[in-house]
Residue frames as a rotation matrix with the C-alpha (Angstrom) as fourth column:
MET 1
0.571 0.819 0.050 -0.01
0.820 -0.572 -0.004 -0.02
0.025 0.044 -0.999 -0.02
LEU 2
-0.150 -0.615 0.774 1.24
0.556 -0.700 -0.449 3.48
0.818 0.363 0.446 -0.82
SER 3
-0.314 0.051 -0.948 1.96
0.887 -0.341 -0.312 5.72
-0.339 -0.939 0.062 2.14
ARG 4
0.717 0.683 0.142 0.12
0.691 -0.667 -0.280 9.03
-0.096 0.299 -0.949 1.98
ARG 5
0.512 -0.588 -0.626 3.24
-0.096 -0.763 0.639 11.07
-0.854 -0.267 -0.447 2.63
ALA 6
-0.548 -0.744 0.382 5.13
0.254 0.288 0.924 9.41
-0.797 0.603 0.031 -0.23
ALA 7
-0.036 0.617 0.786 2.16
0.990 0.130 -0.056 9.87
-0.137 0.776 -0.615 -2.54
VAL 8
0.865 0.362 -0.347 1.94
0.358 -0.930 -0.079 13.56
-0.352 -0.056 -0.934 -1.81
VAL 9
0.100 -0.911 -0.399 5.70
-0.179 -0.411 0.894 14.01
-0.979 -0.018 -0.204 -2.38
PHE 10
-0.658 -0.378 0.652 5.64
0.478 0.460 0.749 12.20
-0.582 0.804 -0.122 -5.65
ALA 11
0.357 0.846 0.395 2.45
0.921 -0.249 -0.300 14.03
-0.156 0.471 -0.868 -6.72
LEU 12
0.777 -0.128 -0.616 4.18
-0.018 -0.983 0.182 17.37
-0.629 -0.131 -0.766 -6.13
VAL 13
-0.349 -0.937 0.006 7.29
-0.110 0.047 0.993 16.18
-0.931 0.346 -0.119 -7.97
ASP 14
-0.314 0.312 0.897 5.06
0.880 0.449 0.152 15.11
-0.355 0.837 -0.416 -10.89
VAL 15
0.760 0.650 0.000 3.39
0.613 -0.718 -0.329 18.55
-0.214 0.251 -0.944 -11.06
VAL 16
0.451 -0.679 -0.579 6.76
-0.290 -0.726 0.624 20.37
-0.844 -0.113 -0.524 -10.86
THR 17
-0.526 -0.671 0.522 8.24
0.230 0.479 0.847 18.07
-0.819 0.566 -0.097 -13.54
ALA 18
0.115 0.637 0.762 5.32
0.970 0.092 -0.224 18.63
-0.212 0.765 -0.608 -15.83
GLY 19
0.898 0.222 -0.378 5.76
0.193 -0.975 -0.114 22.41
-0.394 0.029 -0.919 -15.45
LEU 20
0.077 -0.963 -0.258 9.50
-0.344 -0.268 0.900 22.26
-0.936 0.019 -0.352 -16.07
ILE 21
-0.467 -0.211 0.859 9.02
0.649 0.578 0.495 20.11
-0.601 0.788 -0.133 -19.20
ALA 22
0.549 0.749 0.371 6.29
0.826 -0.419 -0.377 22.54
-0.127 0.513 -0.849 -20.51
LEU 23
0.804 -0.280 -0.525 8.51
-0.139 -0.946 0.292 25.56
-0.579 -0.161 -0.799 -19.71
GLY 24
-0.177 -0.977 0.115 11.65
-0.114 0.136 0.984 23.98
-0.978 0.161 -0.136 -21.21
VAL 25
-0.512 -0.029 0.859 10.12
0.726 0.519 0.450 22.79
-0.459 0.854 -0.245 -24.42
PHE 26
0.287 0.749 0.597 7.43
0.947 -0.317 -0.058 25.41
0.146 0.581 -0.801 -25.23
VAL 27
0.979 0.004 -0.203 9.22
0.049 -0.975 0.216 28.46
-0.197 -0.222 -0.955 -23.88
GLY 28
0.340 -0.939 -0.041 12.94
-0.205 -0.116 0.972 27.56
-0.918 -0.323 -0.232 -23.88
LEU 29
-0.254 -0.413 0.875 13.22
0.697 0.549 0.461 26.01
-0.670 0.727 0.149 -27.32
PRO 30
-0.575 -0.055 -0.817 13.48
-0.253 -0.937 0.241 28.62
-0.778 0.345 0.525 -30.13
SER 31
-0.513 0.413 -0.753 11.66
-0.835 -0.037 0.548 26.55
0.198 0.910 0.364 -32.78
ARG 32
0.262 0.714 0.649 9.04
-0.731 0.586 -0.349 23.80
-0.630 -0.383 0.676 -32.94
TRP 33
-0.661 -0.358 -0.659 9.61
-0.667 0.684 0.297 20.26
0.345 0.636 -0.691 -34.07
ALA 34
0.282 0.939 -0.196 6.63
-0.725 0.342 0.598 17.77
0.629 -0.027 0.777 -33.99
PRO 35
0.205 -0.151 -0.967 8.39
0.333 0.940 -0.076 14.77
0.921 -0.306 0.243 -32.40
VAL 36
-0.849 -0.509 -0.143 9.76
0.328 -0.294 -0.898 16.90
0.415 -0.809 0.417 -29.52
ASP 37
-0.623 0.663 0.414 6.39
-0.725 -0.689 0.013 18.67
0.294 -0.292 0.910 -29.04
PHE 38
0.345 0.809 -0.477 4.35
-0.519 0.588 0.621 15.44
0.782 0.033 0.622 -29.00
ALA 39
-0.116 -0.441 -0.890 6.72
0.566 0.707 -0.424 13.78
0.816 -0.553 0.168 -26.58
ALA 40
-0.946 -0.254 0.199 6.58
0.014 -0.650 -0.760 16.84
0.322 -0.716 0.619 -24.32
ILE 41
-0.280 0.932 0.228 2.80
-0.840 -0.353 0.411 16.97
0.464 -0.077 0.883 -24.44
ALA 42
0.361 0.374 -0.854 2.55
-0.046 0.922 0.384 13.30
0.931 -0.100 0.350 -23.63
LEU 43
-0.468 -0.622 -0.627 4.97
0.624 0.270 -0.733 13.62
0.625 -0.735 0.262 -20.69
VAL 44
-0.883 0.156 0.442 3.21
-0.344 -0.856 -0.385 16.74
0.319 -0.492 0.810 -19.37
LEU 45
0.038 0.999 -0.037 -0.23
-0.787 0.053 0.615 15.16
0.616 0.006 0.788 -19.51
LEU 46
0.259 -0.024 -0.966 0.98
0.272 0.961 0.049 11.88
0.927 -0.276 0.255 -17.94
ASP 47
-0.726 -0.596 -0.344 2.75
0.497 -0.109 -0.861 13.68
0.476 -0.796 0.375 -15.13
LEU 48
-0.720 0.524 0.456 -0.15
-0.624 -0.775 -0.094 16.02
0.304 -0.353 0.885 -14.45
ALA 49
0.315 0.887 -0.336 -2.68
-0.561 0.460 0.688 13.18
0.765 -0.028 0.643 -14.41
SER 50
0.031 -0.374 -0.927 -0.40
0.511 0.803 -0.307 11.07
0.859 -0.464 0.216 -12.22
GLY 51
-0.906 -0.401 0.135 0.16
0.146 -0.595 -0.790 14.00
0.397 -0.696 0.597 -9.79
VAL 52
-0.396 0.834 0.384 -3.51
-0.839 -0.498 0.217 14.82
0.373 -0.236 0.897 -9.53
GLY 53
0.431 0.573 -0.697 -4.42
-0.265 0.818 0.510 11.13
0.863 -0.035 0.505 -9.06
LEU 54
-0.333 -0.564 -0.755 -1.83
0.638 0.455 -0.621 10.66
0.694 -0.689 0.209 -6.32
LEU 55
-0.934 -0.014 0.358 -2.97
-0.214 -0.778 -0.590 13.87
0.287 -0.628 0.724 -4.57
ALA 56
-0.089 0.981 0.174 -6.61
-0.944 -0.139 0.301 12.75
0.319 -0.138 0.938 -4.72
ALA 57
-0.642 -0.235 0.730 -5.64
-0.547 0.808 -0.220 9.14
-0.538 -0.541 -0.647 -3.62
LYS 58
0.371 0.747 -0.551 -7.43
-0.925 0.247 -0.287 7.64
-0.079 0.617 0.783 -6.62
PRO 59
0.583 -0.100 0.806 -7.14
-0.203 0.943 0.264 3.85
-0.787 -0.318 0.529 -6.99
TRP 60
0.847 -0.238 0.476 -5.73
0.532 0.343 -0.774 4.10
0.021 0.909 0.417 -10.55
ALA 61
0.890 -0.456 -0.030 -3.01
-0.456 -0.890 -0.021 6.62
-0.017 0.032 -0.999 -9.55
ALA 62
0.234 -0.832 0.502 -0.30
-0.400 0.388 0.830 4.11
-0.886 -0.395 -0.242 -8.74
ARG 63
0.217 -0.110 0.970 -0.72
0.723 0.686 -0.084 2.30
-0.656 0.720 0.228 -12.08
LEU 64
0.907 0.069 0.415 -0.71
0.353 -0.662 -0.661 5.64
0.229 0.746 -0.625 -14.01
ALA 65
0.681 -0.730 0.059 2.40
-0.631 -0.545 0.553 6.75
-0.371 -0.413 -0.831 -12.03
LEU 66
0.124 -0.629 0.768 4.04
0.100 0.777 0.621 3.52
-0.987 0.000 0.159 -13.12
TRP 67
0.446 0.092 0.890 3.22
0.875 0.164 -0.455 4.14
-0.188 0.982 -0.007 -16.77
ALA 68
0.984 -0.128 0.124 4.31
-0.096 -0.967 -0.236 7.83
0.150 0.220 -0.964 -16.54
SER 69
0.423 -0.878 0.224 7.63
-0.511 -0.027 0.859 6.70
-0.749 -0.478 -0.460 -15.03
GLY 70
0.128 -0.349 0.928 8.18
0.527 0.817 0.235 4.21
-0.840 0.459 0.289 -17.77
VAL 71
0.719 0.204 0.665 7.45
0.686 -0.363 -0.630 6.67
0.113 0.909 -0.401 -20.53
ALA 72
0.928 -0.366 0.075 9.55
-0.373 -0.910 0.178 9.41
0.003 -0.193 -0.981 -18.93
LEU 73
0.278 -0.858 0.433 12.42
-0.198 0.390 0.899 7.00
-0.940 -0.336 -0.061 -18.39
GLY 74
0.244 -0.109 0.964 12.29
0.821 0.553 -0.145 5.84
-0.517 0.826 0.224 -22.03
VAL 75
0.849 0.123 0.514 12.10
0.415 -0.757 -0.504 9.39
0.327 0.641 -0.694 -23.37
GLY 76
0.835 -0.545 0.070 14.84
-0.473 -0.648 0.598 10.54
-0.281 -0.532 -0.799 -21.00
LEU 77
0.166 -0.794 0.585 17.25
0.159 0.607 0.779 7.76
-0.973 -0.036 0.227 -21.92
TRP 78
0.417 0.076 0.906 16.56
0.892 0.158 -0.424 8.32
-0.176 0.984 -0.002 -25.60
LEU 79
0.959 0.032 0.283 17.10
0.097 -0.971 -0.217 12.07
0.268 0.235 -0.934 -25.32
ILE 80
0.630 -0.767 0.124 20.35
-0.481 -0.259 0.838 11.73
-0.611 -0.587 -0.532 -23.35
THR 81
0.157 -0.531 0.833 21.67
0.533 0.756 0.381 9.19
-0.832 0.384 0.401 -25.79
ILE 82
0.582 0.147 0.800 20.87
0.798 -0.293 -0.527 11.41
0.157 0.945 -0.288 -28.75
LEU 83
0.967 -0.221 0.124 22.44
-0.239 -0.959 0.152 14.41
0.085 -0.176 -0.981 -27.07
ALA 84
0.422 -0.844 0.331 25.64
-0.203 0.268 0.942 12.43
-0.883 -0.465 -0.058 -26.16
VAL 85
0.142 -0.345 0.928 26.01
0.807 0.584 0.093 11.03
-0.574 0.735 0.361 -29.67
THR 86
0.767 0.187 0.614 25.44
0.548 -0.689 -0.474 14.46
0.335 0.700 -0.630 -31.25
ALA 87
0.861 -0.508 0.002 27.90
-0.416 -0.703 0.577 16.14
-0.292 -0.498 -0.817 -28.86
GLY 88
0.177 -0.831 0.528 30.53
0.138 0.552 0.822 13.49
-0.974 -0.073 0.213 -29.73
TRP 89
0.333 -0.002 0.943 29.92
0.926 0.191 -0.326 13.89
-0.179 0.982 0.066 -33.42
LEU 90
0.964 0.074 0.255 30.17
0.128 -0.971 -0.202 17.71
0.233 0.228 -0.945 -33.25
SER 91
0.614 -0.783 0.098 33.41
-0.506 -0.296 0.810 17.54
-0.605 -0.547 -0.578 -31.27
GLY 92
0.125 -0.609 0.783 34.83
0.349 0.766 0.540 14.84
-0.929 0.206 0.308 -33.53
VAL 93
0.399 0.161 0.903 33.91
0.916 -0.017 -0.401 16.32
-0.049 0.987 -0.154 -36.88
TYR 94
0.725 0.046 0.687 34.51
0.265 -0.939 -0.216 20.04
0.636 0.339 -0.693 -36.12
GLY 95
-0.216 -0.928 -0.302 37.27
0.714 0.061 -0.697 19.79
0.666 -0.367 0.650 -33.56
PRO 96
-0.811 -0.215 -0.544 37.67
0.562 -0.543 -0.623 22.89
-0.162 -0.811 0.562 -31.46
VAL 97
-0.818 0.570 0.071 34.84
-0.471 -0.737 0.485 24.73
0.328 0.363 0.872 -33.32
GLY 98
-0.006 0.852 -0.523 32.34
-0.143 0.517 0.844 21.93
0.990 0.080 0.119 -32.44
LEU 99
-0.683 -0.304 -0.664 33.48
0.575 0.337 -0.746 21.89
0.450 -0.891 -0.056 -28.81
GLY 100
-0.911 0.384 0.151 31.17
-0.410 -0.807 -0.424 24.84
-0.041 -0.448 0.893 -28.02
GLY 101
-0.058 0.920 -0.387 28.12
-0.795 0.192 0.576 22.98
0.604 0.341 0.721 -29.36
SER 102
-0.137 -0.101 -0.985 29.22
0.260 0.956 -0.135 19.82
0.956 -0.274 -0.105 -27.50
VAL 103
-0.957 -0.197 -0.213 29.37
0.252 -0.200 -0.947 21.72
0.144 -0.960 0.241 -24.20
ILE 104
-0.562 0.821 0.101 25.85
-0.824 -0.566 0.017 23.18
0.071 -0.073 0.995 -24.77
LEU 105
0.122 0.630 -0.767 24.51
-0.521 0.698 0.491 19.68
0.845 0.340 0.414 -25.49
ALA 106
-0.480 -0.394 -0.784 26.20
0.454 0.654 -0.606 18.28
0.751 -0.646 -0.135 -22.41
LEU 107
-0.981 0.164 0.108 24.61
-0.189 -0.636 -0.748 20.99
-0.055 -0.754 0.655 -20.30
VAL 108
-0.150 0.968 -0.199 21.20
-0.929 -0.070 0.364 20.19
0.338 0.239 0.910 -21.71
ALA 109
0.031 0.089 -0.996 21.75
-0.011 0.996 0.089 16.55
0.999 0.008 0.032 -20.95
ALA 110
-0.838 -0.425 -0.343 22.75
0.355 0.054 -0.933 17.48
0.415 -0.904 0.106 -17.39
LEU 111
-0.753 0.626 0.204 19.54
-0.652 -0.667 -0.361 19.45
-0.090 -0.405 0.910 -16.99
VAL 112
0.082 0.799 -0.595 17.35
-0.771 0.429 0.471 16.63
0.632 0.420 0.651 -18.39
LEU 113
-0.553 -0.439 -0.708 18.96
-0.058 0.868 -0.492 13.85
0.831 -0.231 -0.506 -16.35
PRO 114
-0.976 0.151 0.156 17.30
-0.144 0.089 -0.986 14.55
-0.163 -0.984 -0.065 -12.93
TYR 115
-0.356 0.934 -0.020 13.77
-0.718 -0.287 -0.635 14.98
-0.599 -0.211 0.773 -14.20
LEU 116
0.477 0.574 -0.665 13.58
-0.871 0.407 -0.274 12.38
0.113 0.710 0.695 -17.00
VAL 117
-0.029 -0.485 -0.874 15.87
-0.225 0.855 -0.467 9.71
0.974 0.183 -0.134 -15.62
VAL 118
-0.918 -0.395 -0.040 16.51
-0.046 0.205 -0.978 9.95
0.395 -0.895 -0.207 -11.84
VAL 119
-0.520 0.773 0.363 12.95
-0.801 -0.294 -0.522 10.85
-0.297 -0.562 0.772 -10.77
PRO 120
0.370 0.722 -0.585 11.33
-0.834 0.535 0.134 8.07
0.409 0.438 0.800 -12.88
VAL 121
-0.245 -0.540 -0.805 13.81
-0.080 0.839 -0.539 5.49
0.966 -0.068 -0.249 -11.60
VAL 122
-0.969 -0.116 0.220 13.20
-0.212 -0.081 -0.974 6.50
0.130 -0.990 0.054 -8.01
ARG 123
-0.210 0.974 0.087 9.44
-0.958 -0.188 -0.216 6.44
-0.194 -0.129 0.972 -8.61
LEU 124
0.270 0.221 -0.937 9.65
-0.551 0.833 0.037 2.94
0.789 0.507 0.347 -10.22
VAL 125
-0.669 -0.562 -0.486 11.58
0.088 0.590 -0.803 1.66
0.738 -0.580 -0.346 -7.17
TRP 126
-0.825 0.420 0.379 9.09
-0.545 -0.412 -0.730 3.31
-0.150 -0.809 0.569 -4.83
LEU 127
0.099 0.952 -0.290 6.16
-0.989 0.126 0.079 1.77
0.112 0.279 0.954 -6.65
ARG 128
0.011 -0.159 -0.987 7.75
-0.252 0.955 -0.156 -1.66
0.968 0.250 -0.030 -6.63
GLU 129
-0.913 -0.373 -0.166 8.42
0.073 0.250 -0.965 -1.46
0.402 -0.893 -0.201 -2.94
ALA 130
-0.603 0.754 0.260 4.86
-0.765 -0.453 -0.459 -0.22
-0.228 -0.475 0.850 -2.30
ARG 131
0.164 0.719 -0.676 3.34
-0.832 0.468 0.297 -3.17
0.530 0.514 0.675 -4.08
ARG 132
-0.534 -0.443 -0.720 5.05
-0.024 0.859 -0.512 -5.72
0.845 -0.256 -0.469 -1.77
């Protein structure tokens, strides 16, 4: 059974994460690209629904939080992999000139890591322990 305190903490983390994703993608990015926009919309909606469900102590909230964590982890690992490969390519092909772009991509990966990898992994472990 899920403890109420943990559910509230993860609900607040879900709502904050949804806000940061929306802010980062729809305000921070200078141009629109459909795959990024659709992934961001899906993550924001899943996190908001999960957060509201956990705050309201709905019976489906834990299952939705599990799905939201899996989707966020998949998207996060994909994004960090793409950023790392692109940073390596820029640095390798363009040498010192590409190093600036590589540093920017590494910083973006460092900003994405806590919200799209660490939080979903912690939430998956929490949900696994809560089901026992």
